[in-house]
All heavy atoms as a GROMACS GRO file, in nm:
protein
  551
    1MET      N    1  -0.330  -0.120   0.627
    1MET     CA    2  -0.409  -0.001   0.644
    1MET      C    3  -0.472   0.002   0.784
    1MET      O    4  -0.474   0.106   0.845
    1MET     CB    5  -0.516   0.007   0.535
    1MET     CG    6  -0.462   0.026   0.395
    1MET     SD    7  -0.371   0.178   0.370
    1MET     CE    8  -0.500   0.296   0.350
    2LEU      N    9  -0.523  -0.113   0.827
    2LEU     CA   10  -0.584  -0.115   0.959
    2LEU      C   11  -0.481  -0.083   1.068
    2LEU      O   12  -0.510  -0.009   1.162
    2LEU     CB   13  -0.650  -0.251   0.985
    2LEU     CG   14  -0.772  -0.282   0.898
    2LEU    CD1   15  -0.820  -0.424   0.925
    2LEU    CD2   16  -0.882  -0.182   0.922
    3ARG      N   17  -0.363  -0.138   1.053
    3ARG     CA   18  -0.257  -0.108   1.151
    3ARG      C   19  -0.223   0.040   1.150
    3ARG      O   20  -0.209   0.103   1.254
    3ARG     CB   21  -0.132  -0.190   1.120
    3ARG     CG   22  -0.017  -0.167   1.217
    3ARG     CD   23   0.102  -0.249   1.177
    3ARG     NE   24   0.126  -0.231   1.034
    3ARG     CZ   25   0.233  -0.169   0.982
    3ARG    NH1   26   0.326  -0.126   1.057
    3ARG    NH2   27   0.245  -0.154   0.853
    4ARG      N   28  -0.216   0.098   1.033
    4ARG     CA   29  -0.186   0.242   1.022
    4ARG      C   30  -0.298   0.326   1.085
    4ARG      O   31  -0.272   0.426   1.150
    4ARG     CB   32  -0.164   0.280   0.878
    4ARG     CG   33  -0.037   0.223   0.820
    4ARG     CD   34  -0.018   0.267   0.675
    4ARG     NE   35   0.094   0.203   0.616
    4ARG     CZ   36   0.221   0.236   0.638
    4ARG    NH1   37   0.249   0.333   0.719
    4ARG    NH2   38   0.318   0.170   0.579
    5LEU      N   39  -0.422   0.285   1.065
    5LEU     CA   40  -0.534   0.356   1.128
    5LEU      C   41  -0.526   0.346   1.280
    5LEU      O   42  -0.544   0.446   1.351
    5LEU     CB   43  -0.668   0.299   1.080
    5LEU     CG   44  -0.718   0.348   0.945
    5LEU    CD1   45  -0.837   0.266   0.899
    5LEU    CD2   46  -0.753   0.495   0.950
    6ARG      N   47  -0.497   0.227   1.331
    6ARG     CA   48  -0.485   0.209   1.477
    6ARG      C   49  -0.370   0.290   1.534
    6ARG      O   50  -0.376   0.339   1.646
    6ARG     CB   51  -0.467   0.061   1.510
    6ARG     CG   52  -0.594  -0.020   1.504
    6ARG     CD   53  -0.577  -0.157   1.566
    6ARG     NE   54  -0.488  -0.243   1.490
    6ARG     CZ   55  -0.524  -0.322   1.389
    6ARG    NH1   56  -0.652  -0.327   1.355
    6ARG    NH2   57  -0.439  -0.396   1.324
    7ASN      N   58  -0.262   0.305   1.457
    7ASN     CA   59  -0.145   0.382   1.503
    7ASN      C   60  -0.166   0.532   1.491
    7ASN      O   61  -0.079   0.609   1.531
    7ASN     CB   62  -0.020   0.342   1.424
    7ASN     CG   63   0.028   0.204   1.459
    7ASN    OD1   64  -0.006   0.150   1.564
    7ASN    ND2   65   0.106   0.144   1.370
    8GLY      N   66  -0.277   0.574   1.435
    8GLY     CA   67  -0.306   0.716   1.424
    8GLY      C   68  -0.244   0.784   1.303
    8GLY      O   69  -0.238   0.906   1.297
    9ASP      N   70  -0.196   0.706   1.207
    9ASP     CA   71  -0.140   0.766   1.085
    9ASP      C   72  -0.248   0.846   1.014
    9ASP      O   73  -0.365   0.809   1.013
    9ASP     CB   74  -0.089   0.658   0.989
    9ASP     CG   75   0.036   0.587   1.039
    9ASP    OD1   76   0.079   0.616   1.152
    9ASP    OD2   77   0.087   0.503   0.964
   10ASP      N   78  -0.208   0.957   0.953
   10ASP     CA   79  -0.302   1.039   0.877
   10ASP      C   80  -0.324   0.975   0.742
   10ASP      O   81  -0.240   0.987   0.652
   10ASP     CB   82  -0.248   1.181   0.861
   10ASP     CG   83  -0.344   1.269   0.782
   10ASP    OD1   84  -0.461   1.229   0.764
   10ASP    OD2   85  -0.303   1.378   0.739
   11LEU      N   86  -0.433   0.903   0.728
   11LEU     CA   87  -0.466   0.837   0.602
   11LEU      C   88  -0.577   0.908   0.527
   11LEU      O   89  -0.619   0.863   0.421
   11LEU     CB   90  -0.506   0.692   0.629
   11LEU     CG   91  -0.401   0.604   0.697
   11LEU    CD1   92  -0.457   0.465   0.722
   11LEU    CD2   93  -0.274   0.597   0.615
   12TYR      N   94  -0.626   1.018   0.583
   12TYR     CA   95  -0.741   1.087   0.524
   12TYR      C   96  -0.700   1.203   0.434
   12TYR      O   97  -0.786   1.272   0.380
   12TYR     CB   98  -0.835   1.136   0.634
   12TYR     CG   99  -0.898   1.020   0.709
   12TYR    CD1  100  -0.844   0.975   0.829
   12TYR    CD2  101  -1.008   0.954   0.658
   12TYR    CE1  102  -0.900   0.869   0.897
   12TYR    CE2  103  -1.065   0.847   0.725
   12TYR     CZ  104  -1.010   0.805   0.844
   12TYR     OH  105  -1.065   0.699   0.911
   13THR      N  106  -0.569   1.226   0.418
   13THR     CA  107  -0.521   1.328   0.324
   13THR      C  108  -0.412   1.267   0.238
   13THR      O  109  -0.360   1.160   0.267
   13THR     CB  110  -0.463   1.451   0.398
   13THR    OG1  111  -0.342   1.414   0.463
   13THR    CG2  112  -0.562   1.508   0.497
   14ARG      N  113  -0.375   1.336   0.133
   14ARG     CA  114  -0.268   1.288   0.046
   14ARG      C  115  -0.130   1.323   0.103
   14ARG      O  116  -0.029   1.294   0.040
   14ARG     CB  117  -0.282   1.351  -0.092
   14ARG     CG  118  -0.409   1.311  -0.163
   14ARG     CD  119  -0.410   1.368  -0.302
   14ARG     NE  120  -0.544   1.371  -0.356
   14ARG     CZ  121  -0.572   1.394  -0.482
   14ARG    NH1  122  -0.476   1.418  -0.567
   14ARG    NH2  123  -0.695   1.396  -0.524
   15ASP      N  124  -0.126   1.383   0.221
   15ASP     CA  125   0.002   1.420   0.282
   15ASP      C  126   0.085   1.299   0.323
   15ASP      O  127   0.206   1.309   0.338
   15ASP     CB  128  -0.021   1.508   0.405
   15ASP     CG  129  -0.081   1.642   0.369
   15ASP    OD1  130  -0.065   1.686   0.253
   15ASP    OD2  131  -0.146   1.704   0.455
   16ASN      N  132   0.021   1.186   0.344
   16ASN     CA  133   0.092   1.064   0.383
   16ASN      C  134   0.158   1.006   0.257
   16ASN      O  135   0.088   0.964   0.165
   16ASN     CB  136  -0.004   0.964   0.444
   16ASN     CG  137   0.066   0.845   0.505
   16ASN    OD1  138   0.162   0.796   0.451
   16ASN    ND2  139   0.016   0.800   0.618
   17PRO      N  140   0.292   1.001   0.252
   17PRO     CA  141   0.359   0.952   0.130
   17PRO      C  142   0.350   0.801   0.111
   17PRO      O  143   0.376   0.750   0.002
   17PRO     CB  144   0.504   0.994   0.152
   17PRO     CG  145   0.520   1.000   0.300
   17PRO     CD  146   0.387   1.043   0.354
   18VAL      N  147   0.309   0.728   0.215
   18VAL     CA  148   0.305   0.582   0.207
   18VAL      C  149   0.168   0.532   0.164
   18VAL      O  150   0.156   0.444   0.080
   18VAL     CB  151   0.344   0.521   0.344
   18VAL    CG1  152   0.333   0.369   0.340
   18VAL    CG2  153   0.483   0.564   0.383
   19ALA      N  154   0.061   0.588   0.222
   19ALA     CA  155  -0.073   0.538   0.194
   19ALA      C  156  -0.177   0.644   0.228
   19ALA      O  157  -0.156   0.724   0.318
   19ALA     CB  158  -0.100   0.412   0.275
   20HIS      N  159  -0.287   0.645   0.156
   20HIS     CA  160  -0.402   0.728   0.191
   20HIS      C  161  -0.529   0.661   0.137
   20HIS      O  162  -0.522   0.578   0.048
   20HIS     CB  163  -0.389   0.872   0.141
   20HIS     CG  164  -0.379   0.885  -0.008
   20HIS    ND1  165  -0.258   0.882  -0.074
   20HIS    CD2  166  -0.473   0.899  -0.102
   20HIS    CE1  167  -0.281   0.896  -0.204
   20HIS    NE2  168  -0.410   0.905  -0.223
   21LEU      N  169  -0.641   0.698   0.197
   21LEU     CA  170  -0.768   0.633   0.165
   21LEU      C  171  -0.838   0.698   0.047
   21LEU      O  172  -0.837   0.819   0.032
   21LEU     CB  173  -0.861   0.636   0.286
   21LEU     CG  174  -0.813   0.556   0.407
   21LEU    CD1  175  -0.902   0.584   0.526
   21LEU    CD2  176  -0.812   0.409   0.376
   22THR      N  177  -0.898   0.615  -0.034
   22THR     CA  178  -0.988   0.659  -0.139
   22THR      C  179  -1.114   0.574  -0.127
   22THR      O  180  -1.116   0.472  -0.058
   22THR     CB  181  -0.928   0.641  -0.279
   22THR    OG1  182  -0.906   0.502  -0.304
   22THR    CG2  183  -0.798   0.718  -0.294
   23THR      N  184  -1.217   0.616  -0.194
   23THR     CA  185  -1.341   0.539  -0.191
   23THR      C  186  -1.405   0.544  -0.330
   23THR      O  187  -1.381   0.637  -0.406
   23THR     CB  188  -1.437   0.597  -0.085
   23THR    OG1  189  -1.555   0.517  -0.081
   23THR    CG2  190  -1.475   0.739  -0.114
   24SER      N  191  -1.481   0.444  -0.361
   24SER     CA  192  -1.558   0.446  -0.485
   24SER      C  193  -1.682   0.360  -0.465
   24SER      O  194  -1.683   0.270  -0.381
   24SER     CB  195  -1.475   0.395  -0.603
   24SER     OG  196  -1.432   0.264  -0.582
   25ALA      N  197  -1.783   0.391  -0.542
   25ALA     CA  198  -1.909   0.318  -0.527
   25ALA      C  199  -1.987   0.321  -0.657
   25ALA      O  200  -1.984   0.418  -0.731
   25ALA     CB  201  -1.994   0.382  -0.417
   26TRP      N  202  -2.054   0.212  -0.682
   26TRP     CA  203  -2.153   0.207  -0.788
   26TRP      C  204  -2.288   0.220  -0.720
   26TRP      O  205  -2.324   0.136  -0.638
   26TRP     CB  206  -2.146   0.074  -0.864
   26TRP     CG  207  -2.033   0.070  -0.962
   26TRP    CD1  208  -1.909   0.017  -0.943
   26TRP    CD2  209  -2.035   0.122  -1.094
   26TRP    NE1  210  -1.834   0.033  -1.055
   26TRP    CE2  211  -1.908   0.097  -1.150
   26TRP    CE3  212  -2.131   0.189  -1.171
   26TRP    CZ2  213  -1.875   0.136  -1.280
   26TRP    CZ3  214  -2.098   0.226  -1.300
   26TRP    CH2  215  -1.972   0.200  -1.353
   27VAL      N  216  -2.360   0.325  -0.753
   27VAL     CA  217  -2.493   0.348  -0.697
   27VAL      C  218  -2.593   0.311  -0.806
   27VAL      O  219  -2.596   0.375  -0.911
   27VAL     CB  220  -2.512   0.495  -0.652
   27VAL    CG1  221  -2.650   0.516  -0.594
   27VAL    CG2  222  -2.403   0.534  -0.553
   28VAL      N  223  -2.671   0.207  -0.781
   28VAL     CA  224  -2.763   0.157  -0.882
   28VAL      C  225  -2.906   0.158  -0.829
   28VAL      O  226  -2.930   0.155  -0.709
   28VAL     CB  227  -2.725   0.015  -0.930
   28VAL    CG1  228  -2.588   0.015  -0.996
   28VAL    CG2  229  -2.727  -0.084  -0.816
   29SER      N  230  -3.000   0.161  -0.922
   29SER     CA  231  -3.141   0.156  -0.885
   29SER      C  232  -3.175   0.016  -0.834
   29SER      O  233  -3.102  -0.079  -0.860
   29SER     CB  234  -3.227   0.192  -1.006
   29SER     OG  235  -3.213   0.093  -1.106
   30PRO      N  236  -3.289   0.003  -0.763
   30PRO     CA  237  -3.328  -0.130  -0.712
   30PRO      C  238  -3.336  -0.237  -0.822
   30PRO      O  239  -3.299  -0.351  -0.799
   30PRO     CB  240  -3.464  -0.105  -0.649
   30PRO     CG  241  -3.461   0.038  -0.609
   30PRO     CD  242  -3.381   0.108  -0.718
   31GLY      N  243  -3.379  -0.199  -0.940
   31GLY     CA  244  -3.387  -0.295  -1.050
   31GLY      C  245  -3.254  -0.314  -1.122
   31GLY      O  246  -3.246  -0.392  -1.216
   32ARG      N  247  -3.155  -0.241  -1.080
   32ARG     CA  248  -3.020  -0.245  -1.139
   32ARG      C  249  -3.019  -0.212  -1.287
   32ARG      O  250  -2.935  -0.261  -1.363
   32ARG     CB  251  -2.955  -0.381  -1.114
   32ARG     CG  252  -2.931  -0.406  -0.967
   32ARG     CD  253  -2.856  -0.533  -0.944
   32ARG     NE  254  -2.834  -0.550  -0.801
   32ARG     CZ  255  -2.814  -0.664  -0.743
   32ARG    NH1  256  -2.812  -0.774  -0.815
   32ARG    NH2  257  -2.796  -0.671  -0.614
   33ASN      N  258  -3.113  -0.128  -1.329
   33ASN     CA  259  -3.115  -0.087  -1.469
   33ASN      C  260  -3.072   0.059  -1.488
   33ASN      O  261  -3.065   0.107  -1.600
   33ASN     CB  262  -3.252  -0.111  -1.532
   33ASN     CG  263  -3.362  -0.042  -1.456
   33ASN    OD1  264  -3.348  -0.011  -1.338
   33ASN    ND2  265  -3.475  -0.020  -1.520
   34TRP      N  266  -3.042   0.129  -1.379
   34TRP     CA  267  -2.992   0.266  -1.384
   34TRP      C  268  -2.874   0.278  -1.287
   34TRP      O  269  -2.875   0.218  -1.179
   34TRP     CB  270  -3.099   0.367  -1.341
   34TRP     CG  271  -3.210   0.380  -1.441
   34TRP    CD1  272  -3.329   0.313  -1.439
   34TRP    CD2  273  -3.214   0.463  -1.555
   34TRP    NE1  274  -3.406   0.350  -1.546
   34TRP    CE2  275  -3.337   0.442  -1.620
   34TRP    CE3  276  -3.124   0.553  -1.611
   34TRP    CZ2  277  -3.373   0.508  -1.736
   34TRP    CZ3  278  -3.160   0.619  -1.728
   34TRP    CH2  279  -3.283   0.597  -1.789
   35ALA      N  280  -2.776   0.357  -1.325
   35ALA     CA  281  -2.661   0.382  -1.238
   35ALA      C  282  -2.641   0.533  -1.227
   35ALA      O  283  -2.654   0.606  -1.324
   35ALA     CB  284  -2.536   0.316  -1.292
   36LEU      N  285  -2.610   0.578  -1.107
   36LEU     CA  286  -2.579   0.719  -1.083
   36LEU      C  287  -2.431   0.739  -1.109
   36LEU      O  288  -2.347   0.673  -1.049
   36LEU     CB  289  -2.612   0.758  -0.939
   36LEU     CG  290  -2.580   0.902  -0.899
   36LEU    CD1  291  -2.662   1.000  -0.982
   36LEU    CD2  292  -2.608   0.920  -0.750
   37MET      N  293  -2.400   0.830  -1.203
   37MET     CA  294  -2.261   0.859  -1.236
   37MET      C  295  -2.240   1.009  -1.234
   37MET      O  296  -2.335   1.087  -1.240
   37MET     CB  297  -2.225   0.799  -1.371
   37MET     CG  298  -2.247   0.649  -1.375
   37MET     SD  299  -2.184   0.571  -1.521
   37MET     CE  300  -2.013   0.555  -1.476
   38ALA      N  301  -2.116   1.050  -1.224
   38ALA     CA  302  -2.081   1.192  -1.222
   38ALA      C  303  -1.994   1.223  -1.342
   38ALA      O  304  -1.915   1.139  -1.387
   38ALA     CB  305  -2.007   1.226  -1.093
   39TYR      N  306  -2.009   1.345  -1.395
   39TYR     CA  307  -1.925   1.387  -1.506
   39TYR      C  308  -1.792   1.437  -1.450
   39TYR      O  309  -1.789   1.522  -1.362
   39TYR     CB  310  -1.992   1.497  -1.588
   39TYR     CG  311  -1.915   1.534  -1.711
   39TYR    CD1  312  -1.921   1.452  -1.824
   39TYR    CD2  313  -1.835   1.646  -1.715
   39TYR    CE1  314  -1.849   1.482  -1.937
   39TYR    CE2  315  -1.762   1.677  -1.828
   39TYR     CZ  316  -1.770   1.595  -1.939
   39TYR     OH  317  -1.698   1.625  -2.051
   40HIS      N  318  -1.683   1.381  -1.496
   40HIS     CA  319  -1.549   1.415  -1.447
   40HIS      C  320  -1.486   1.512  -1.547
   40HIS      O  321  -1.446   1.472  -1.656
   40HIS     CB  322  -1.467   1.287  -1.435
   40HIS     CG  323  -1.350   1.300  -1.344
   40HIS    ND1  324  -1.245   1.384  -1.370
   40HIS    CD2  325  -1.321   1.240  -1.228
   40HIS    CE1  326  -1.155   1.375  -1.275
   40HIS    NE2  327  -1.200   1.287  -1.186
   41ASN      N  328  -1.477   1.639  -1.507
   41ASN     CA  329  -1.424   1.742  -1.598
   41ASN      C  330  -1.282   1.713  -1.644
   41ASN      O  331  -1.248   1.739  -1.760
   41ASN     CB  332  -1.429   1.879  -1.531
   41ASN     CG  333  -1.569   1.932  -1.517
   41ASN    OD1  334  -1.654   1.907  -1.602
   41ASN    ND2  335  -1.594   2.004  -1.410
   42LEU      N  336  -1.199   1.662  -1.556
   42LEU     CA  337  -1.058   1.638  -1.590
   42LEU      C  338  -1.045   1.537  -1.705
   42LEU      O  339  -0.963   1.555  -1.794
   42LEU     CB  340  -0.984   1.587  -1.466
   42LEU     CG  341  -0.834   1.562  -1.482
   42LEU    CD1  342  -0.761   1.692  -1.516
   42LEU    CD2  343  -0.776   1.503  -1.356
   43TYR      N  344  -1.128   1.433  -1.704
   43TYR     CA  345  -1.120   1.330  -1.807
   43TYR      C  346  -1.222   1.348  -1.919
   43TYR      O  347  -1.216   1.277  -2.018
   43TYR     CB  348  -1.138   1.192  -1.743
   43TYR     CG  349  -1.033   1.162  -1.639
   43TYR    CD1  350  -1.068   1.146  -1.506
   43TYR    CD2  351  -0.900   1.152  -1.673
   43TYR    CE1  352  -0.972   1.120  -1.410
   43TYR    CE2  353  -0.803   1.127  -1.578
   43TYR     CZ  354  -0.839   1.111  -1.447
   43TYR     OH  355  -0.744   1.086  -1.353
   44GLY      N  356  -1.316   1.438  -1.900
   44GLY     CA  357  -1.418   1.460  -2.002
   44GLY      C  358  -1.507   1.340  -2.021
   44GLY      O  359  -1.550   1.310  -2.132
   45ALA      N  360  -1.536   1.269  -1.912
   45ALA     CA  361  -1.617   1.147  -1.922
   45ALA      C  362  -1.696   1.126  -1.793
   45ALA      O  363  -1.666   1.185  -1.690
   45ALA     CB  364  -1.526   1.027  -1.946
   46ARG      N  365  -1.795   1.041  -1.802
   46ARG     CA  366  -1.871   1.003  -1.683
   46ARG      C  367  -1.797   0.893  -1.609
   46ARG      O  368  -1.730   0.810  -1.669
   46ARG     CB  369  -2.009   0.956  -1.720
   46ARG     CG  370  -2.090   1.066  -1.787
   46ARG     CD  371  -2.237   1.035  -1.789
   46ARG     NE  372  -2.311   1.137  -1.859
   46ARG     CZ  373  -2.341   1.256  -1.809
   46ARG    NH1  374  -2.301   1.288  -1.689
   46ARG    NH2  375  -2.410   1.344  -1.878
   47ALA      N  376  -1.812   0.894  -1.476
   47ALA     CA  377  -1.744   0.794  -1.394
   47ALA      C  378  -1.829   0.764  -1.272
   47ALA      O  379  -1.922   0.836  -1.240
   47ALA     CB  380  -1.607   0.845  -1.351
   48TRP      N  381  -1.795   0.654  -1.204
   48TRP     CA  382  -1.862   0.621  -1.079
   48TRP      C  383  -1.824   0.724  -0.974
   48TRP      O  384  -1.732   0.802  -0.990
   48TRP     CB  385  -1.823   0.480  -1.035
   48TRP     CG  386  -1.675   0.462  -1.022
   48TRP    CD1  387  -1.599   0.486  -0.911
   48TRP    CD2  388  -1.585   0.419  -1.123
   48TRP    NE1  389  -1.466   0.460  -0.936
   48TRP    CE2  390  -1.455   0.419  -1.067
   48TRP    CE3  391  -1.601   0.382  -1.256
   48TRP    CZ2  392  -1.343   0.382  -1.140
   48TRP    CZ3  393  -1.488   0.346  -1.328
   48TRP    CH2  394  -1.362   0.346  -1.269
   49LEU      N  395  -1.897   0.725  -0.864
   49LEU     CA  396  -1.874   0.822  -0.757
   49LEU      C  397  -1.758   0.777  -0.669
   49LEU      O  398  -1.734   0.658  -0.651
   49LEU     CB  399  -2.000   0.836  -0.672
   49LEU     CG  400  -2.125   0.880  -0.747
   49LEU    CD1  401  -2.244   0.880  -0.653
   49LEU    CD2  402  -2.106   1.016  -0.810
   50GLY      N  403  -1.688   0.874  -0.615
   50GLY     CA  404  -1.580   0.844  -0.523
   50GLY      C  405  -1.461   0.934  -0.544
   50GLY      O  406  -1.468   1.034  -0.614
   51GLY      N  407  -1.351   0.898  -0.482
   51GLY     CA  408  -1.228   0.973  -0.496
   51GLY      C  409  -1.149   0.974  -0.367
   51GLY      O  410  -1.170   0.890  -0.279
   52HIS      N  411  -1.060   1.070  -0.355
   52HIS     CA  412  -0.975   1.081  -0.237
   52HIS      C  413  -1.055   1.134  -0.119
   52HIS      O  414  -1.149   1.212  -0.135
   52HIS     CB  415  -0.858   1.175  -0.266
   52HIS     CG  416  -0.766   1.119  -0.369
   52HIS    ND1  417  -0.660   1.039  -0.337
   52HIS    CD2  418  -0.766   1.130  -0.503
   52HIS    CE1  419  -0.598   1.002  -0.448
   52HIS    NE2  420  -0.661   1.056  -0.551
   53ALA      N  421  -1.016   1.093   0.000
   53ALA     CA  422  -1.088   1.133   0.121
   53ALA      C  423  -1.081   1.284   0.143
   53ALA      O  424  -1.174   1.343   0.195
   53ALA     CB  425  -1.031   1.059   0.243
   54GLY      N  426  -0.972   1.349   0.105
   54GLY     CA  427  -0.961   1.494   0.117
   54GLY      C  428  -0.974   1.544   0.260
   54GLY      O  429  -1.024   1.654   0.282
   55GLY      N  430  -0.931   1.465   0.357
   55GLY     CA  431  -0.939   1.505   0.496
   55GLY      C  432  -1.070   1.469   0.564
   55GLY      O  433  -1.082   1.480   0.685
   56GLN      N  434  -1.170   1.426   0.488
   56GLN     CA  435  -1.299   1.390   0.546
   56GLN      C  436  -1.295   1.247   0.596
   56GLN      O  437  -1.237   1.159   0.535
   56GLN     CB  438  -1.410   1.403   0.442
   56GLN     CG  439  -1.428   1.543   0.392
   56GLN     CD  440  -1.534   1.547   0.283
   56GLN    OE1  441  -1.608   1.453   0.262
   56GLN    NE2  442  -1.541   1.659   0.213
   57ARG      N  443  -1.359   1.223   0.709
   57ARG     CA  444  -1.362   1.088   0.763
   57ARG      C  445  -1.491   1.014   0.727
   57ARG      O  446  -1.501   0.894   0.742
   57ARG     CB  447  -1.342   1.092   0.914
   57ARG     CG  448  -1.203   1.138   0.947
   57ARG     CD  449  -1.180   1.148   1.096
   57ARG     NE  450  -1.047   1.199   1.120
   57ARG     CZ  451  -0.941   1.124   1.144
   57ARG    NH1  452  -0.952   0.994   1.148
   57ARG    NH2  453  -0.823   1.178   1.165
   58ASP      N  454  -1.591   1.086   0.677
   58ASP     CA  455  -1.713   1.022   0.627
   58ASP      C  456  -1.689   0.992   0.480
   58ASP      O  457  -1.695   1.080   0.396
   58ASP     CB  458  -1.832   1.116   0.645
   58ASP     CG  459  -1.960   1.058   0.586
   58ASP    OD1  460  -1.960   0.941   0.543
   58ASP    OD2  461  -2.060   1.130   0.584
   59LEU      N  462  -1.660   0.869   0.448
   59LEU     CA  463  -1.620   0.833   0.313
   59LEU      C  464  -1.737   0.787   0.226
   59LEU      O  465  -1.720   0.712   0.133
   59LEU     CB  466  -1.511   0.726   0.317
   59LEU     CG  467  -1.384   0.766   0.389
   59LEU    CD1  468  -1.284   0.651   0.389
   59LEU    CD2  469  -1.323   0.890   0.327
   60GLY      N  470  -1.857   0.833   0.257
   60GLY     CA  471  -1.973   0.798   0.177
   60GLY      C  472  -1.975   0.875   0.047
   60GLY      O  473  -1.890   0.959   0.020
   61CYS      N  474  -2.073   0.847  -0.038
   61CYS     CA  475  -2.080   0.912  -0.169
   61CYS      C  476  -2.194   1.013  -0.174
   61CYS      O  477  -2.232   1.057  -0.280
   61CYS     CB  478  -2.095   0.807  -0.279
   61CYS     SG  479  -2.243   0.708  -0.266
   62ARG      N  480  -2.247   1.054  -0.058
   62ARG     CA  481  -2.360   1.146  -0.058
   62ARG      C  482  -2.324   1.281  -0.119
   62ARG      O  483  -2.404   1.341  -0.189
   62ARG     CB  484  -2.414   1.165   0.082
   62ARG     CG  485  -2.496   1.048   0.128
   62ARG     CD  486  -2.545   1.067   0.268
   62ARG     NE  487  -2.435   1.027   0.354
   62ARG     CZ  488  -2.421   1.064   0.479
   62ARG    NH1  489  -2.509   1.141   0.535
   62ARG    NH2  490  -2.320   1.022   0.552
   63HIS      N  491  -2.204   1.332  -0.094
   63HIS     CA  492  -2.166   1.464  -0.144
   63HIS      C  493  -2.169   1.467  -0.296
   63HIS      O  494  -2.229   1.554  -0.357
   63HIS     CB  495  -2.028   1.503  -0.092
   63HIS     CG  496  -1.977   1.630  -0.149
   63HIS    ND1  497  -2.031   1.752  -0.116
   63HIS    CD2  498  -1.879   1.655  -0.238
   63HIS    CE1  499  -1.968   1.845  -0.183
   63HIS    NE2  500  -1.875   1.789  -0.257
   64GLU      N  501  -2.103   1.374  -0.361
   64GLU     CA  502  -2.098   1.372  -0.507
   64GLU      C  503  -2.231   1.331  -0.568
   64GLU      O  504  -2.261   1.367  -0.679
   64GLU     CB  505  -1.988   1.276  -0.554
   64GLU     CG  506  -1.849   1.327  -0.528
   64GLU     CD  507  -1.744   1.236  -0.589
   64GLU    OE1  508  -1.780   1.148  -0.669
   64GLU    OE2  509  -1.627   1.255  -0.556
   65GLY      N  510  -2.308   1.254  -0.494
   65GLY     CA  511  -2.431   1.201  -0.549
   65GLY      C  512  -2.553   1.290  -0.528
   65GLY      O  513  -2.664   1.248  -0.552
   66GLY      N  514  -2.536   1.409  -0.478
   66GLY     CA  515  -2.647   1.500  -0.462
   66GLY      C  516  -2.685   1.526  -0.318
   66GLY      O  517  -2.780   1.600  -0.292
   67GLY      N  518  -2.613   1.467  -0.225
   67GLY     CA  519  -2.634   1.498  -0.085
   67GLY      C  520  -2.747   1.426  -0.015
   67GLY      O  521  -2.770   1.448   0.101
   68ARG      N  522  -2.819   1.341  -0.083
   68ARG     CA  523  -2.931   1.272  -0.021
   68ARG      C  524  -2.886   1.138   0.034
   68ARG      O  525  -2.824   1.059  -0.037
   68ARG     CB  526  -3.041   1.252  -0.125
   68ARG     CG  527  -3.173   1.219  -0.063
   68ARG     CD  528  -3.280   1.221  -0.166
   68ARG     NE  529  -3.362   1.104  -0.142
   68ARG     CZ  530  -3.433   1.044  -0.234
   68ARG    NH1  531  -3.433   1.087  -0.355
   68ARG    NH2  532  -3.504   0.940  -0.203
   69LYS      N  533  -2.919   1.112   0.157
   69LYS     CA  534  -2.880   0.985   0.219
   69LYS      C  535  -2.968   0.872   0.166
   69LYS      O  536  -3.088   0.884   0.160
   69LYS     CB  537  -2.894   0.995   0.370
   69LYS     CG  538  -2.843   0.874   0.443
   69LYS     CD  539  -2.846   0.896   0.592
   69LYS     CE  540  -2.790   0.776   0.664
   69LYS     NZ  541  -2.786   0.795   0.807
   70ALA      N  542  -2.903   0.764   0.130
   70ALA     CA  543  -2.978   0.648   0.080
   70ALA      C  544  -3.046   0.576   0.195
   70ALA      O  545  -2.998   0.575   0.306
   70ALA     CB  546  -2.883   0.552   0.009
   71ALA      N  547  -3.160   0.517   0.167
   71ALA     CA  548  -3.235   0.444   0.269
   71ALA      C  549  -3.174   0.310   0.298
   71ALA      O  550  -3.109   0.251   0.217
   71ALA     CB  551  -3.380   0.428   0.225
   0.00000   0.00000   0.00000
C-alpha cells in the first residue's frame, strides 16, 4: 500500500481494482465504558465508525461521529 501511495495510485476511491483504502475506529469514552457507534441501515444493526475513503483523503471518523474533533 505504501508503495502504491508513493507511486501515485488512486487508493482513495473504489475505482482501483487492485486496492483501495478503508478506515475503521472504535471511539470510546475515557473510562472505556461507552462506545460511539452508528446505525448501519444496510445491515439493520449498529457498527463501529468507518468505511471506504470515498475519494476523501482525511480518513478520520469525525463525519460519521457527529463532526466534532476529538481532543
